[in-house]
C-alpha positions in Angstrom: 20.3 -45.2 59.4 19.6 -41.5 58.3 18.1 -39.4 61.2 17.1 -35.6 61.3 19.6 -34.2 64.0 17.4 -31.3 64.3 14.7 -33.4 66.1 16.9 -35.6 68.1 19.6 -34.5 70.3 22.8 -36.5 70.7 22.3 -37.6 74.4 18.7 -38.9 73.3 20.6 -41.1 70.4 23.2 -42.3 72.8 20.8 -43.3 75.8 18.7 -45.1 73.3 21.5 -46.9 72.0 22.6 -47.9 75.5 18.8 -49.1 76.2 18.2 -50.8 73.0 21.7 -52.7 73.6 20.6 -54.2 76.9 17.8 -55.5 74.9 19.3 -56.8 71.9 21.9 -58.8 73.8 19.1 -60.6 75.8 16.9 -61.2 72.6 19.8 -62.8 70.7 20.6 -65.1 73.7 16.8 -66.6 73.6 16.3 -66.6 69.7 19.4 -67.8 68.2 22.1 -65.9 65.8 20.3 -66.9 62.4 16.7 -65.1 63.5 19.0 -62.3 65.4 20.6 -61.3 62.1 17.5 -61.5 59.8 15.2 -59.5 62.2 17.1 -57.7 64.8 20.6 -56.5 63.7 18.9 -54.1 61.1 16.9 -52.5 64.1 18.5 -49.0 64.7 17.8 -47.1 67.9 16.2 -43.6 67.5 15.7 -41.9 71.0 14.2 -42.8 74.3 12.3 -40.4 76.1 9.5 -40.4 78.9 9.7 -43.8 79.3 9.0 -44.5 75.6 11.7 -46.2 73.5 12.0 -45.4 69.5 13.6 -48.0 67.4 14.0 -47.9 63.8 12.8 -50.7 61.1 13.3 -50.6 57.4 9.8 -51.4 56.0 6.2 -51.9 57.0 6.6 -55.4 56.4 9.6 -55.6 58.7 7.3 -53.8 61.5 4.5 -56.3 60.8 6.7 -59.5 61.1 7.9 -58.3 64.5 4.5 -57.6 65.8 3.3 -61.0 64.6 6.2 -63.3 65.5 8.0 -61.6 68.3 5.6 -59.4 70.2 5.7 -61.3 73.4 9.5 -61.6 73.5 9.9 -57.7 73.1 7.5 -57.2 75.5 9.4 -59.7 78.0 12.8 -58.1 77.4 11.5 -54.8 77.7 9.9 -55.4 81.1 13.3 -57.0 82.2 15.8 -54.6 80.9 13.8 -51.4 81.1 11.0 -51.9 83.6 7.3 -52.7 83.2 6.6 -49.0 82.7 8.7 -48.6 79.2 6.8 -48.6 75.9 8.2 -49.5 72.5 7.6 -47.3 69.3 8.6 -48.3 65.9 9.9 -45.6 63.3 8.9 -47.4 60.2 10.7 -46.2 57.1 8.4 -45.8 54.3 10.7 -44.2 51.9 14.5 -43.7 51.6 14.6 -40.4 49.9 16.8 -39.3 47.6 19.4 -36.4 47.0 16.7 -33.9 46.9 14.4 -35.6 49.4 14.4 -36.7 53.1 13.6 -40.2 53.8 10.1 -40.6 55.0 9.1 -42.2 58.2 6.0 -43.0 60.4 6.1 -43.9 64.0 4.1 -46.7 65.1 3.2 -48.4 68.6 4.0 -51.7 69.8 0.8 -53.3 69.9 1.3 -55.1 73.1 1.4 -51.4 74.6 -1.4 -51.2 77.1 -1.1 -47.4 77.2 -0.5 -46.5 73.5 0.3 -42.8 72.7 -1.7 -41.3 70.1 -2.3 -38.1 67.9 -2.2 -35.3 70.1 0.1 -32.3 70.5 2.0 -34.3 73.6 2.2 -37.7 72.1 2.9 -39.7 69.1 0.4 -40.0 66.2 -0.1 -43.5 64.1 -1.0 -42.6 60.8 -1.6 -46.6 60.0 -4.4 -46.7 62.6 -7.5 -48.5 61.4 -10.2 -46.5 63.1 -13.9 -48.1 62.5 -15.2 -46.6 59.1 -18.9 -45.7 59.2 -21.4 -46.2 56.4 -20.8 -42.5 55.1 -16.9 -43.0 54.9 -17.2 -46.3 52.7 -19.3 -44.5 49.8 -17.3 -45.6 46.8 -18.7 -42.4 45.1 -19.0 -44.9 41.9 -21.3 -44.1 39.2 -23.2 -47.3 39.0 -24.0 -47.4 35.4 -20.6 -47.8 34.2 -20.0 -51.4 33.9 -18.0 -53.8 31.6 -21.1 -54.9 30.0 -21.7 -51.7 28.5 -18.3 -50.8 27.7 -17.6 -51.6 24.2 -14.3 -53.3 23.3 -12.2 -52.8 20.1 -8.9 -52.4 19.0 -8.7 -48.9 20.3 -9.1 -50.1 24.1 -8.6 -53.6 24.2 -5.2 -54.1 26.2 -6.9 -51.6 28.9 -10.2 -53.4 29.3 -8.5 -57.0 29.6 -6.4 -55.4 32.3 -9.3 -53.8 34.1 -11.2 -57.4 33.9 -8.1 -59.1 35.5 -7.9 -56.7 38.3 -11.7 -56.8 39.0 -11.1 -60.3 39.7 -7.9 -60.2 41.8 -7.4 -56.6 43.2 -3.8 -55.7 44.1 -2.7 -59.2 43.2 -1.9 -58.9 39.7 1.2 -57.2 37.9 -1.1 -54.3 37.0 -0.6 -52.3 40.0 -0.8 -49.6 39.6 -2.8 -49.4 36.6 -2.6 -46.2 34.6 -5.1 -45.5 31.8 -4.6 -42.5 29.4 -6.0 -41.1 26.3 -7.8 -37.9 25.3 -11.2 -36.3 26.1 -14.3 -38.5 25.8 -12.3 -42.0 25.1 -14.0 -44.0 28.4 -11.0 -43.6 30.9 -13.4 -42.6 33.8 -16.1 -45.3 32.3 -13.4 -48.1 32.4 -11.6 -47.0 35.7 -15.1 -47.0 37.7 -16.3 -50.1 35.8 -13.3 -52.0 37.5 -14.5 -50.4 41.0 -18.0 -51.6 40.4 -17.2 -55.0 39.7 -14.9 -55.1 42.6 -17.6 -54.1 45.0 -20.0 -56.6 43.3 -17.9 -59.5 43.8 -16.0 -58.4 47.1 -18.4 -55.7 49.1 -16.1 -55.8 52.0 -13.5 -53.8 50.0 -13.1 -50.3 50.7 -13.1 -49.0 47.2 -13.0 -45.3 46.6 -13.3 -43.2 43.2 -12.1 -39.5 43.6 -11.0 -36.8 41.1 -7.5 -35.3 41.5 -9.0 -32.0 41.7 -11.4 -33.2 44.6 -8.4 -35.1 46.3 -6.3 -31.7 46.1 -9.1 -29.7 47.6 -9.7 -32.1 50.5 -5.9 -31.7 51.2 -6.0 -27.9 51.2 -9.0 -28.1 53.4 -6.9 -30.2 56.0 -4.3 -28.1 56.0 -6.5 -25.1 56.9 -8.1 -27.2 59.6 -5.0 -28.7 61.0 -6.2 -32.4 60.4 -3.7 -33.7 57.8 -3.4 -36.7 59.8 -6.9 -37.4 59.3 -6.7 -37.1 56.0 -4.1 -39.3 55.7 -5.4 -42.0 58.1 -8.7 -42.1 56.1 -6.8 -42.7 52.6 -4.6 -45.2 54.1 -7.2 -47.5 54.6 -8.5 -47.8 51.2 -8.4 -50.9 49.5 -8.8 -50.0 45.8 -8.1 -46.3 45.1 -9.4 -45.0 41.8 -7.6 -41.4 41.0 -8.9 -39.4 38.0 -7.0 -37.3 36.0 -3.6 -36.9 37.8 -2.4 -34.4 35.5 -4.1 -32.0 37.5 -1.5 -32.5 40.4 0.8 -30.7 38.1 2.7 -28.1 40.1 1.0 -28.8 43.4 4.0 -29.9 45.2 2.5 -30.5 48.6 -0.3 -32.4 47.1 2.2 -34.6 45.1 4.2 -35.2 48.4 1.3 -36.2 50.2 -0.1 -38.6 47.8 3.3 -39.9 47.1 3.5 -41.4 50.6 0.0 -42.8 50.5 0.9 -44.3 47.0 3.8 -46.1 48.7 2.0 -47.3 51.5 -1.2 -48.7 49.6 1.1 -50.4 47.2 3.5 -52.0 49.7 0.3 -53.3 51.4 -1.0 -54.8 48.1 -3.8 -52.4 47.6 -4.9 -51.9 44.2 -4.3 -48.4 42.4 -6.0 -47.2 39.3 -5.4 -44.0 37.7 -6.3 -41.9 34.7 -4.7 -39.1 32.9 -4.8 -37.2 29.6 -1.1 -38.4 28.6 1.4 -40.9 29.3 3.3 -40.7 32.7 6.5 -39.7 30.6 4.6 -36.5 29.4 3.2 -35.5 32.8 5.3 -32.2 33.1 5.3 -30.5 36.6 5.0 -33.6 38.6 8.0 -34.9 40.8 10.3 -37.4 39.0 10.0 -40.3 41.7 6.1 -39.9 41.5 5.9 -40.3 37.9 8.5 -43.6 38.0 6.0 -44.9 40.5 3.0 -44.7 37.9 5.3 -46.7 35.8 5.4 -49.5 38.3 2.5 -51.5 36.6 0.6 -51.3 33.6 0.3 -48.2 31.6 -2.4 -48.4 28.9 -3.5 -45.8 26.3 -7.4 -45.7 25.1 -7.3 -44.4 21.6 -10.3 -43.2 19.3 -12.7 -45.7 18.5 -12.2 -47.1 15.1 -15.2 -48.0 12.5 -16.2 -51.3 14.0 -16.1 -50.1 17.7 -18.2 -47.0 16.6 -20.7 -49.4 14.7 -20.7 -51.4 18.0 -21.5 -48.5 20.3 -24.2 -47.2 17.9 -26.2 -50.8 17.9 -26.0 -51.1 21.8 -27.4 -47.5 22.0 -30.1 -48.1 19.9 -30.8 -51.4 21.1 -30.9 -50.2 24.7 -33.2 -47.7 23.9 -35.3 -49.9 21.8 -34.9 -48.2 18.6 -34.4 -50.0 15.1 -31.9 -48.1 12.6 -31.2 -48.7 9.1 -28.0 -50.1 7.6 -27.4 -47.3 5.7 -28.0 -44.8 8.8 -26.0 -47.0 10.9 -22.7 -46.4 8.3 -23.3 -43.0 7.9 -23.4 -42.0 11.9 -20.2 -44.4 12.5 -18.3 -42.6 9.4 -19.4 -39.1 9.9 -18.5 -39.0 13.9 -15.0 -40.6 14.5 -13.7 -38.1 17.0 -14.6 -39.8 20.5 -16.9 -41.9 22.1 -18.5 -38.9 23.9 -19.2 -36.9 21.0 -20.8 -40.2 19.3 -23.2 -40.7 22.1 -24.1 -37.1 22.0 -25.0 -37.2 18.4 -27.0 -40.3 19.1 -29.0 -38.5 21.8 -30.0 -35.5 19.5 -30.7 -37.9 16.8 -33.3 -39.6 19.2 -34.6 -36.3 20.5 -34.9 -35.2 16.7 -37.1 -38.3 15.9 -39.2 -38.1 18.9 -39.9 -34.2 18.7 -40.8 -34.5 14.8 -42.3 -38.0 15.4 -40.3 -39.4 12.6 -38.8 -42.6 12.0 -34.8 -42.2 11.9 -33.8 -42.4 8.3 -30.8 -41.2 6.6 -32.4 -37.7 5.8 -33.1 -37.1 9.6 -29.5 -38.3 10.5 -28.0 -35.8 7.9 -30.3 -33.1 9.3 -29.2 -33.6 12.9 -25.4 -34.0 12.1 -25.3 -31.0 9.9 -24.7 -28.4 12.7 -22.7 -31.0 15.0 -20.1 -32.1 12.3 -19.9 -28.8 11.3 -18.6 -27.9 14.7 -16.5 -30.7 14.6 -14.8 -30.1 11.5 -13.9 -26.4 12.3 -16.8 -25.1 10.5 -15.7 -26.7 7.1 -17.4 -30.1 6.5 -16.9 -32.7 4.0 -20.2 -31.8 2.3 -19.5 -28.3 2.1 -16.0 -29.0 0.6 -17.7 -31.3 -1.7 -20.3 -28.5 -2.8 -17.8 -25.9 -3.3 -15.3 -27.9 -5.3 -18.3 -29.4 -7.5 -19.8 -25.7 -8.0 -16.1 -24.6 -9.2 -15.6 -27.4 -11.5 -19.6 -26.9 -12.6 -20.4 -30.6 -12.0 -23.1 -32.3 -9.5 -21.9 -33.2 -6.1 -22.9 -36.8 -6.7 -20.3 -36.9 -9.5 -17.6 -36.8 -7.0 -18.6 -40.5 -5.9 -19.0 -41.9 -9.0 -17.0 -44.4 -10.6 -16.2 -42.2 -13.7 -12.8 -41.8 -14.6 -13.0 -38.6 -16.7 -10.0 -36.5 -16.2 -12.0 -33.4 -14.7 -13.9 -35.5 -12.6 -11.2 -37.4 -11.3 -9.0 -34.1 -10.5 -12.3 -32.6 -8.5 -12.4 -35.7 -6.5 -8.9 -35.7 -5.5 -9.2 -31.8 -4.7 -12.2 -32.5 -2.7 -10.4 -35.6 -0.9 -7.0 -33.2 -0.3 -9.2 -30.6 1.1 -11.0 -32.8 3.6 -7.8 -34.1 4.8 -6.5 -30.3 5.3 -9.6 -28.9 7.1 -11.0 -32.0 8.8 -10.4 -34.0 11.4 -11.8 -37.3 9.8 -9.8 -40.2 9.4 -8.7 -41.2 5.9 -10.9 -44.2 6.1 -13.9 -41.8 6.8 -13.1 -39.5 3.8 -13.0 -42.1 1.6 -16.4 -43.2 2.5 -17.9 -39.9 1.6 -16.5 -40.5 -2.0 -18.4 -43.6 -2.8 -16.7 -45.9 0.0 -13.2 -45.6 -1.6 -10.5 -46.9 0.8 -7.9 -44.8 2.6 -5.1 -45.7 0.0 -7.0 -43.8 -2.7 -7.2 -40.6 -0.6 -3.4 -40.9 0.0 -3.1 -41.3 -3.5 -5.2 -38.1 -4.1 -3.1 -35.8 -1.6 -0.2 -36.7 -3.1 -1.3 -36.2 -6.6 -2.6 -33.1 -5.6 0.8 -32.1 -3.8 2.8 -33.0 -6.8 0.5 -31.0 -9.4 0.6 -28.1 -7.1 4.4 -28.0 -7.1 4.6 -28.4 -10.9 1.7 -26.9 -12.6 1.2 -23.0 -12.1 -2.2 -23.2 -13.6 -3.6 -25.8 -11.5 -1.6 -23.9 -8.4 -3.8 -21.0 -9.0 -6.8 -23.3 -8.9 -6.0 -25.0 -5.6 -5.4 -21.1 -4.2 -8.8 -19.9 -5.2 -10.7 -23.0 -3.6 -8.4 -22.6 -0.8 -9.7 -18.9 -0.2 -13.2 -20.0 -0.7 -12.7 -22.5 2.3 -10.8 -20.3 4.3 -13.8 -17.6 4.4 -16.2 -20.3 5.3 -13.9 -21.3 8.5 -13.6 -17.7 9.7 
């Protein structure tokens, strides 16, 4: 037992030990040695004050077992040994602590007490008390438009989505607790996390599901500190069945907020409640978070959401156009999928702009309109140097038609120009090798790799060619400034 001596005086501990010793001897006589060794020997007396005996039990489960199976026995023994006016209180160990942190315990009443003391300045608060929740309290704060149906599955997110579906069927029961979803901006973390919550609410409306951003959680906590109602803040979150916490990296360097969430996490997890979190990076890279908190993030499943691959982008575009009742030609579909390969949010923004432009000019969506619409957007994505501009610059330098960079011809000067354009596309844009190859006559990624390597080799061995590369690089750099 670990007790903070600054809170309890020695005579409190001594008196509590004497009182509890009387009780436990009688309990042992009535239940037998084996049950006593299992459920009562680990109990430690903490204090006795104002006809209230406090005993410490090692876990929440331990407390609940005693209350479920021995509540009447404990009540009878208390009445006989200490008097009918005495009450019992449990000090439940939630976290044992470590070398840098004290153990965390909470005070819980014996449910058979007829006059339980509660949270005021003179009594003992019950942080796990299940007060009735009104309708406003149970608002899940979920966006109903986020669902599994409109979350397109691909290689980039299959593990995360599969885990989400399993959790939605059996929240808190699977080994995916907690579920940590991580990835860059616009890859669908919030969509998937809320889709899980919406599906749980649909199937199990009695569940208290709550979505909250880490920023909002922290702000609520700061407000609770200012209003001196931290207990009420904790009580509310301790009643949640499914907690969805978005962007946990926001907790970095907020030590008090982390400490509070740590204890809420422990309690919910211990009771089998489901916890879902999102982050922009994996737990091991979350700098500024307590080590013991990060370790708990790793208890369940950590799944990343990556940039959508070509096939997934195709599926996203098809679904968006289908929902909006718009037919799109295959060549336009492929152009869009190849041109925007950064993230889902960027792709959806492009589609919205394309549909808006089509409506404004009253023109069917074709390849020309798609290129016009993407011109400024892709320009921004590519750090102001797009593949089209690179092709135009290289073609002008070699005095050839831009279209020749995509031809099948094997003429040496065309091959070198094509390889240079691929080389600069790799250097100046964020496009994948596969996308770059598409812009050069649908060539595969291995052709791009070969082109980049060939240019690097010639640059190191041929001074005349080195001069050509440097001149072209200056032209492109002027564009990016």
